[in-house]
N, C-alpha and C positions, 0 to 999 in steps of 0.2 A: 743582640743577644735580646730575645722578649720574656715575657713573665704569665704566667697562670697562676692566679690563685683561687683556689676552689674553696668556696662559699656555700655549698648544696650542702646536702642529707636533712633527714628529719629532726634532727637536736633534740634526739629522744633523752639525752639522757640530762637534759636543761629544763623537761617538761617540769609545771607547767609556763614556765618565760616565754616558750619556743611555742606556745597557741597563740600569742600576738606578734611576735617578732620573731626574725631568723636569729640563729645562734651568734653568728660574725657581727651583727647589726646590734647585740648587747652591750652595756656599758660596760668596760674597763676602767675603773674608776672616773675620768671625766670626757672620755672619746669613745667612740662605737670601736668594737672589736677592728673590724678590717681594717681601721685606720692603721694599725701595728703593724701587718704585712706590708701595707702598701706604703709605708715610710722606710722600712727595709729595704725594698725594692728602689725607691728614688734615691735613696740615698746610695745604692751600689750604681747608680747610673742608670738604670733600666727607662726608657721611657714608654714602652711599650706593653699594655698590661691587657689581659682579659678576665673581666670576673665571671666565675660558672658559679650557677646559682639554678634553684628552683624556679619556676613558672610564676608560683605565686608569689615569691619574694623577691624576683630580678627587678620589678619595676621599683622598690623600694631601694635598691642598691642605686638604680641609675637617679633618682629622685636626690639620692644625699650627693652622690660622688658625680654625677654628668659625665661631659664625654673625658674630662681630665684635664681640660684646657687651661682651668683656675689655676692648675697647679704646675704648666706647661708641659702634661704629657698626654697621652693618646689613649684611653680607655674602651676596649671593646666588648660587648657581654654576650655570652653564651646560656642555656639553660640545658638542664640536665633533668630531664624530665623524671628518672628515676637514679636513685644514689644507687651505683651499681659497681663501685671500687674507686680507688684514688685514680688509678691508672685510667679509668676511663675516661678522663680529663682531657687526655693527648688524643683520642678519638674524636670529641665534642670540637675541642678546638683546633684540628690540623689544617684547617685552612687558615685558621689566626697563626699558627708557628710557620708556614709555607715553609723556606727552606733555612729558616734559621736557627738557632742553637736557645734553649728554653729552662726557664728556672721555672719548677712550679715548687709552690708554698701553699701550704695548708691556712684557712682563714683564720683558724681557731689557735695559732702556734704565736706566741708571743715572745721578744727576745730582746735581750737589751745589753748593751756594752759592747764597746770593742770595734774594731774595722774591720773582722773577721769573714764578712761576707763580701763588701767592698773587694778584698784583697782577693777572694776566692773566685768571683763573677771577672775581675779586670786576670787572672791569672789564667783562666779555664780555656785549653785549648783542644779538648776533645774528649769522648768517651764518657763519661759520667764520673760527676763530682757528688759524693755526700758528707753529712758528717757525724761527728762522735761526739757526745755529751757524756762526763760521767755523772753516774746515777747510783744513787744507795740499794736502790731495789731493781736491779735490770731484768728480771724474771717478768716485768709487769710489761715491758716493752721488745721492739724489733732491737738486737743486740747486734753488732759488728765486730767483726774480730779484725787485725790489721795489725801488719808488721811497724817498724820504726820508721820505713820510707813510707808511709801511708798507703801501702796496696792493701787493698783489702783481699782477706783470708776468707771470711765465713760472715754467714749473714744468717740470724736465725731469730724469727719470730716469737715471742714470750718463750724464752726455752727455759725448760727446768733446771739444767745445768749451764748456765749461761759460759761462753768461753772468752769471756771480756765483761767489765764493767762499764763500755759502751753503750748508751742508746743513740737511735737514730730520729733526731728530731725532724718536723715535717718540714723542710724544706730539701731541695733534689737541684740539680745543675745536669742537662744534659743535650749533649751533639744533637744534630739529626734526625742519628739511627731511632731517636726513640718513637718515631712513628711507625716505622714499618713495626719493632720491636713490641709497642700496644696493641697494633694489629693481630700478632702472632699470637701472643700468649692467651692462656683457656681461662677460662671461670674455676677460682678455687671453689671447694665443696660448700664455701657457703652463699656462692654464687656470685664474687665478686672479680674484677679485675685489679689484682693485686700488686699494691707497688714495689712490695718484697720479691716478687716472678720477675719485674721489670730489672732490679737490681741485681738479680740473681744472673739474668742474661747478661749484663754488661760483665758480671763477675766471670761468668765463664769464658766470654772472650778478651777478659785482661784488660779490661779497660775501664777497672771502676778505682777509683780513687778517694780514698779518706782525709779529712781535713779536722782534726781536733779542734774544738772550739776551746778558746784560751779559759785558764783561770780568770774567775770574777763576771764571765760571761755567764747572762741568767736565762734559762730558757724555762717559758711556761706555757702548758696547756690551760686553755680554760675551756675544757670542754664538759664539765660537771658545774652543780652549784657551789659546791667547796672551793672546785679550783678556780672559778670564776671570783670568788668573793678573795682567795688568797693572790689572785695576781690582781686584783685591785688594790688589795693593802699593801701590796708591793710597790706597783706603780704609784702610788701614795707616799708611800716612806719616801721614796727614792726623791718624786718631784720637791717633795716639803723641803727635804734636806739641802739640794742641790739648788733649787731653785732653777733648774730644767726640765722640760717635758720632751718625756719619753712618746713616741708613737706620733709626733706631729707633724705631717705630709707639708703643710705649707713652708714650715723652716727648712725641712730635710730639702726642697726645692728651691729654697733660696742658698743655702748654704752649696748645693751642687751647681746652681747655677743655671737651673731652668727657668727661674724665675729673676727677672732685674728686679733693684728696690722698690722703683716705683710701680711695676706689678703690684709686689707683695703687699705695698700700703695700699694699693686700691683694693685689695682683697679685706683688709680691715674695714674699709667705708661700708663693705654689705652687710658685716658682721653687727649683732645687737651687743649692747653694753655688758660685757660677762668677764669670766678670770682667764676665759681661753684668749679672747683677743687682747685683755690687758697685757698677757704674756706676750703676744705675737710685738703687739704696739712697743713693749721692752725690746724684745730683739731687733725690729726697725732703730729705736734709737741710739741702741747698743753699735750696730754698724755704721750709723752716722756720725758718733762719736770717734770710731775709729776710722772713719776715711775722710776725717774733717771737715764731714757735710753739714750745711743748716739744718 
């Protein structure tokens, strides 16, 4: 399985911050926003990633992330000249996806808590899997209705009268049918290839599965200035109380076995003295203690 992180768009809702930096490069507390989706994917066991962004922002992502070798993964890059819908990602990265299944994750969605995604990706056997997150005001979101077995019954975009209280967050798992489906859908009235139309096609085929995210799981969309501040405050509160970091790809790569301890520690030598480095050094020291290493 491969993964696409969509980090394009104009970021107009974050203006004027996005005059100088892409939305997904903005800080969410102590890390760039893009670190959070990448960490989720690494923790789920995915090693092949494709970052999609604008021509002007792509070099910044390449400078920050490189080819992924430092984290034991492979990162490729594709340009999105114009934002024409989430489903456009599959047309842009079709050669990257090849004959594999693929996860699509929006770069401004932040998740925290539980192992829902690793379990879903491990169990994925075909068709499409979307996730359901209970929200207070479902009229603001894409809403999914499903039965007790997780079979999708309907999907509506910002419905006036929602059929459920569950929103669809920005992470989707598809089998290789996605490439043909993305090529076949037509632009919506606003001129975009809608991800909802993709999901409706899988629903029509009877191949759309829904997994409810567990209680205590947090989904944060950092697409506006207010949401960005709220996400930073949430991450800071959790990290300070628990003493562990959220959205740390180096740690996720170590835990997943993508990096050996000596490779992990070599990364520390490349970092300046800072709180982030101190945290990673503490992670390495704890592993050495648990394993009885000097």
